[in-house]
C-alpha positions in Angstrom: 42.5 -65.8 -13.3 42.7 -67.0 -9.7 39.3 -68.6 -10.0 40.5 -70.4 -13.2 43.5 -71.8 -11.3 41.5 -73.0 -8.3 38.3 -74.0 -10.2 38.1 -73.7 -14.0 34.4 -74.1 -13.9 33.9 -71.4 -11.4 36.3 -69.2 -13.3 34.3 -69.7 -16.5 31.2 -68.9 -14.7 32.8 -65.7 -13.3 34.0 -64.7 -16.7 30.6 -65.2 -18.2 29.1 -63.0 -15.5 31.6 -60.2 -16.3 30.9 -60.5 -20.0 27.2 -60.3 -19.3 27.5 -57.2 -17.1 29.7 -55.6 -19.8 27.3 -56.4 -22.6 24.4 -55.0 -20.5 26.4 -51.9 -19.6 27.3 -51.4 -23.3 23.7 -51.8 -24.3 22.4 -49.4 -21.7 25.2 -46.9 -22.4 24.3 -47.0 -26.1 20.6 -46.8 -25.4 21.0 -43.8 -23.1 23.9 -42.2 -25.0 22.0 -39.0 -25.3 22.3 -38.4 -21.6 26.1 -38.6 -21.7 26.2 -36.6 -24.9 24.4 -33.8 -23.1 27.1 -33.9 -20.4 29.8 -33.8 -23.0 28.4 -30.6 -24.6 28.9 -29.0 -21.2 32.5 -30.3 -20.8 32.3 -33.9 -19.7 35.5 -35.5 -21.1 35.2 -39.2 -20.3 34.7 -41.5 -23.3 32.2 -44.3 -23.9 34.4 -46.9 -22.4 34.6 -45.0 -19.1 30.9 -44.3 -19.0 30.2 -48.0 -19.8 32.5 -49.2 -17.1 30.8 -46.8 -14.6 27.5 -48.5 -14.9 28.6 -52.1 -14.9 26.6 -54.2 -12.5 23.7 -51.8 -12.4 20.2 -52.6 -13.6 18.5 -50.3 -16.1 16.9 -48.0 -13.6 20.1 -47.5 -11.6 22.1 -46.9 -14.8 19.7 -44.2 -15.9 19.8 -42.5 -12.6 23.6 -42.7 -12.5 24.0 -41.3 -16.0 21.7 -38.5 -15.1 23.7 -37.7 -12.0 26.8 -37.3 -14.2 24.9 -35.1 -16.7 23.3 -32.9 -13.9 26.6 -32.5 -12.1 28.3 -31.4 -15.3 25.5 -29.0 -16.2 25.6 -27.4 -12.7 29.4 -27.1 -13.0 29.1 -25.6 -16.5 26.6 -22.9 -15.4 28.3 -22.1 -12.2 31.7 -22.0 -14.0 30.3 -19.3 -16.2 28.7 -17.2 -13.4 31.6 -17.7 -10.9 34.3 -16.5 -13.3 36.5 -13.5 -12.2 34.7 -11.4 -14.8 31.4 -11.7 -13.0 33.0 -11.1 -9.6 33.7 -7.5 -10.4 31.1 -5.0 -9.0 29.3 -2.8 -11.5 27.8 0.6 -10.7 26.7 1.8 -14.2 23.4 0.6 -15.6 24.6 0.3 -19.2 27.4 -2.0 -18.1 25.0 -4.0 -15.9 22.6 -4.4 -18.8 25.4 -5.9 -20.9 26.2 -8.4 -18.1 22.5 -9.3 -17.6 22.1 -9.7 -21.4 25.1 -12.0 -21.5 23.9 -14.1 -18.5 20.4 -14.5 -19.7 21.3 -15.3 -23.2 23.7 -17.9 -21.9 20.9 -19.5 -19.8 18.5 -19.3 -22.7 21.0 -21.1 -25.1 21.7 -23.7 -22.4 18.0 -24.3 -21.9 17.3 -24.6 -25.6 20.2 -27.1 -25.9 18.5 -29.6 -23.5 17.3 -32.9 -24.9 14.4 -32.8 -22.5 13.5 -29.1 -22.3 9.9 -29.8 -21.6 10.9 -31.6 -18.4 14.0 -29.8 -17.4 13.3 -30.2 -13.7 14.9 -33.6 -13.9 18.3 -31.8 -14.4 19.0 -31.6 -10.7 20.4 -28.4 -9.1 20.9 -26.8 -12.5 17.2 -26.9 -13.2 16.5 -23.9 -11.1 18.9 -21.8 -13.1 17.4 -23.1 -16.3 14.1 -21.7 -15.3 15.3 -18.2 -16.2 16.5 -19.6 -19.6 13.1 -21.1 -20.2 11.4 -17.8 -19.3 13.5 -15.8 -21.8 13.0 -18.5 -24.5 9.2 -18.4 -24.1 9.1 -14.6 -23.5 11.6 -13.0 -25.9 10.6 -9.5 -24.8 11.3 -10.2 -21.1 14.8 -8.6 -21.2 13.4 -5.5 -23.0 10.8 -5.3 -20.2 13.5 -5.6 -17.5 15.7 -2.9 -19.1 12.7 -0.5 -19.6 11.8 -0.9 -15.9 15.4 -0.3 -14.9 15.5 2.9 -17.0 12.3 4.1 -15.3 13.7 3.5 -11.9 16.7 5.7 -12.7 14.7 8.4 -14.6 12.3 8.8 -11.7 15.1 8.7 -9.0 13.4 5.7 -7.3 16.8 4.2 -6.5 20.4 5.3 -6.9 22.1 3.8 -10.0 24.7 1.8 -8.0 21.9 0.3 -5.8 19.9 -0.8 -8.8 23.0 -2.4 -10.4 23.6 -4.3 -7.1 20.0 -5.5 -7.1 20.2 -6.6 -10.8 23.2 -8.7 -9.9 21.6 -10.3 -6.8 19.9 -13.2 -8.8 20.2 -14.9 -12.1 16.4 -15.4 -12.3 15.0 -13.1 -14.9 11.4 -13.4 -13.8 12.5 -12.5 -10.3 14.3 -9.4 -11.5 11.3 -8.3 -13.5 8.9 -8.9 -10.6 11.2 -7.1 -8.2 11.5 -3.9 -10.3 7.7 -4.0 -11.0 7.1 -4.1 -7.2 9.7 -1.4 -6.6 8.0 0.9 -9.1 4.6 0.0 -7.7 5.8 0.7 -4.1 7.0 4.1 -5.3 3.8 4.9 -7.1 1.4 3.6 -4.5 3.3 4.2 -1.3 6.2 6.7 -1.6 4.4 9.3 -3.7 1.3 9.3 -1.5 3.6 9.7 1.5 5.3 12.7 -0.2 1.9 14.3 -1.0 0.7 13.7 2.5 3.8 15.5 3.8 3.1 18.3 1.4 -0.4 18.6 2.8 0.9 18.6 6.4 3.4 21.3 5.6 0.9 23.6 3.8 1.2 27.3 4.9 -2.0 28.7 3.5 -5.5 27.5 2.7 -4.9 27.4 -1.1 -1.7 25.4 -0.8 -3.5 23.0 1.6 -6.3 22.4 -0.9 -3.8 22.1 -3.8 -2.0 19.3 -1.8 -5.2 17.6 -0.8 -6.4 17.6 -4.5 -3.1 16.1 -5.7 -3.1 13.5 -2.9 -6.8 12.5 -3.5 -6.4 12.3 -7.3 -3.3 10.2 -6.9 -5.1 7.8 -4.6 -8.2 7.7 -6.7 -6.2 6.9 -9.8 -4.9 3.8 -8.0 -8.4 2.4 -7.7 -8.5 -1.1 -9.3 -4.8 -0.7 -10.3 -3.0 -1.9 -7.2 -1.6 -5.3 -8.1 1.8 -6.0 -6.5 0.7 -4.3 -3.2 -2.8 -5.8 -2.9 -1.8 -7.1 0.5 -1.8 -3.5 1.9 -5.3 -3.2 3.2 -4.8 0.3 4.4 -3.7 1.5 1.0 -6.6 -0.3 -0.7 -9.0 1.4 1.7 -7.5 4.9 1.1 -7.7 4.3 -2.7 -11.3 3.2 -2.4 -12.3 6.2 -0.3 -10.5 8.7 -2.6 -12.2 7.1 -5.7 -15.6 7.4 -4.0 -15.0 11.0 -2.9 -14.0 12.0 -6.4 -17.1 10.4 -7.8 -19.2 12.4 -5.3 -17.4 15.7 -5.9 -16.5 15.9 -2.2 -13.5 18.1 -2.7 -15.6 20.9 -4.3 -18.1 20.6 -1.5 -15.3 20.8 1.1 -13.9 24.0 -0.6 -17.4 25.6 -0.5 -18.0 24.8 3.2 -14.5 26.0 4.0 -15.3 29.4 2.4 -18.4 29.6 4.5 -16.5 28.7 7.6 -14.1 31.6 7.0 -16.8 34.0 6.0 -18.9 33.3 9.1 -16.0 33.4 11.4 -16.5 29.8 12.5 -12.8 29.3 11.6 -9.9 31.6 11.2 -7.4 31.0 8.3 -5.0 29.7 10.9 -7.4 27.1 12.5 -8.7 26.1 9.0 -5.2 25.4 7.8 -4.6 23.2 10.8 -7.8 21.3 10.0 -6.9 20.9 6.4 -3.4 19.7 7.2 -4.9 16.6 8.8 -7.6 16.0 6.2 -7.7 12.6 4.6 -11.4 12.0 4.6 -13.1 14.9 2.8 -16.6 13.9 3.8 -15.7 13.8 7.5 -13.9 17.2 7.3 -16.9 18.7 5.5 -19.0 17.4 8.4 -16.6 18.9 11.0 -16.6 22.3 9.3 -20.4 22.2 9.0 -20.6 21.5 12.7 -18.2 24.4 13.5 -20.5 26.7 11.5 -23.6 25.6 13.4 -21.9 25.8 16.8 -20.4 29.2 15.9 -23.7 30.6 14.8 -25.4 29.4 18.0 -22.6 30.6 20.3 -22.2 34.0 18.6 -26.0 34.6 18.7 -26.2 33.7 22.4 -23.1 35.8 23.2 -24.7 38.8 21.5 -27.9 38.4 23.4 -26.0 37.9 26.6 -24.1 41.1 26.0 -27.3 43.0 25.3 -28.8 41.5 28.5 -25.9 42.5 30.6 -26.0 46.1 29.2 -29.8 46.5 29.8 -30.8 49.2 32.2 -34.5 48.5 32.7 -36.6 45.4 33.6 -38.4 45.6 30.3 -35.2 45.6 28.3 -33.8 42.6 30.3 -37.1 40.7 29.9 -37.0 41.3 26.1 -33.5 40.0 25.8 -34.5 36.9 27.9 -37.5 36.4 25.6 -35.1 36.7 22.6 -32.7 34.2 24.0 -35.5 31.7 24.8 -37.1 32.2 21.4 -33.8 31.5 19.8 -33.1 28.4 21.9 -36.7 27.1 21.4 -36.4 27.2 17.6 -33.3 25.1 17.8 -35.2 22.2 19.4 -35.5 19.5 16.9 -33.7 21.5 14.3 -30.1 21.0 15.2 -28.1 19.3 12.5 -25.6 18.0 15.0 -27.4 17.8 18.4 -24.6 15.5 19.7 -21.9 18.2 19.2 -23.0 20.3 22.2 -25.3 18.4 24.6 -25.6 21.6 26.8 -27.2 23.5 23.9 -29.4 20.6 23.1 -30.6 20.4 26.7 -31.2 24.2 26.9 -33.1 24.1 23.6 -35.4 21.4 24.9 -36.0 23.3 28.1 -36.7 26.6 26.2 -39.1 24.8 23.9 -41.0 23.4 26.9 -41.2 26.8 28.6 -42.5 28.4 25.5 -45.2 25.8 25.3 -46.1 26.5 28.9 -46.4 30.2 28.2 -43.6 31.2 30.6 -42.7 34.2 28.5 -45.9 36.1 29.5 -45.8 34.7 33.0 -42.3 36.2 33.6 -43.4 39.6 32.4 -46.5 39.5 34.7 -44.4 38.4 37.7 -41.9 41.2 37.1 -44.7 43.8 37.1 -46.2 42.4 40.2 -42.8 42.4 42.0 -42.3 46.1 41.1 -45.9 47.2 41.9 -45.8 45.6 45.3 -42.4 47.0 46.1 -40.9 43.6 46.7 -38.0 44.6 44.6 -36.6 47.8 43.1 -36.0 48.1 39.4 -32.3 48.0 39.9 -32.4 44.8 42.0 -34.8 43.1 39.6 -32.6 44.0 36.6 -29.5 42.5 38.4 -31.5 39.3 39.2 -32.9 38.9 35.7 -29.4 39.4 34.3 -28.3 36.3 36.1 -31.2 34.3 34.7 -30.3 31.5 32.3 -33.8 30.2 31.8 -37.3 31.2 32.8 -37.6 28.7 35.6 -34.8 30.5 37.4 -36.8 33.7 37.4 
């Protein structure tokens, strides 16, 4: 009015501008009425006059953006108003009650998602879009809730988590796909980590050979069954390696081979039940333990044979008897040369075997006997002193 009083022409121009802005705003408000209608279904109470007035002076792009801001803010307020109600603030410790709450929440999100005018591009709905993702998931995967509840039942039935902890976890997020993934991972962790740890502890606590083998078998079968089935924990390289090894060992029948060699180990005296239990308590690689017991058997056979010969040598009363035991010792060592399965296990034996083989090739057996007879016949030594000297001999070159 002031412009009309001061300058009628300017006033008319100003009025025409306002009329043009209003006409444009009315046109845009009508054209994009669906956006505001969406906001109204979520509680937006302003009428068309108010929404038209709010975009006066804006071009089409700015008007669309502003109307979307109104709609998105109302959507976010609508969803948060539902989930922030006093009813949802109450903690729940019973799974059946928690299922009812999750069902109500997810059904609400699904219905909200399906009410969208642009459900195929719901990421344009601002902060509420993230919450609508769960609604989309349930809309496109009708069995997702049944899957979630089945997983939750399994967690309780197998005592993987206390019921109140599970309920707390189910209420930690509104994202259905996150809840399903989380429970799947929880069960996988229990199957592929907790259970093997429990079986490992059972093996380590075994009190007899049979219980040790029983624990080893359960542990190895569990790990072997995991082969190619580890999905959620495929980042755990150690677990993958254990599973691969157990699978390979089951394919090769390594447990039966280990049991057989363990029996031989006990029968030959290479291990006592006590020492064998200690070995089995630490067994994770069946092939390596088989090798270890086989080495024990070889070493025990060599040592026990040499000890018996040494005992006979020390009890000998005549030069001939001592020389015969020396020959027996050297013959035994010579035959070990090149025939040891594990020459690296006892380098002293390996060296002695090599020396004995060389002495045999040189004919030292007969030379020793000849030298002993000469020593006695010339009176250089008495039988008693010769016996004592020969009893201290460890190889023929010492004689």
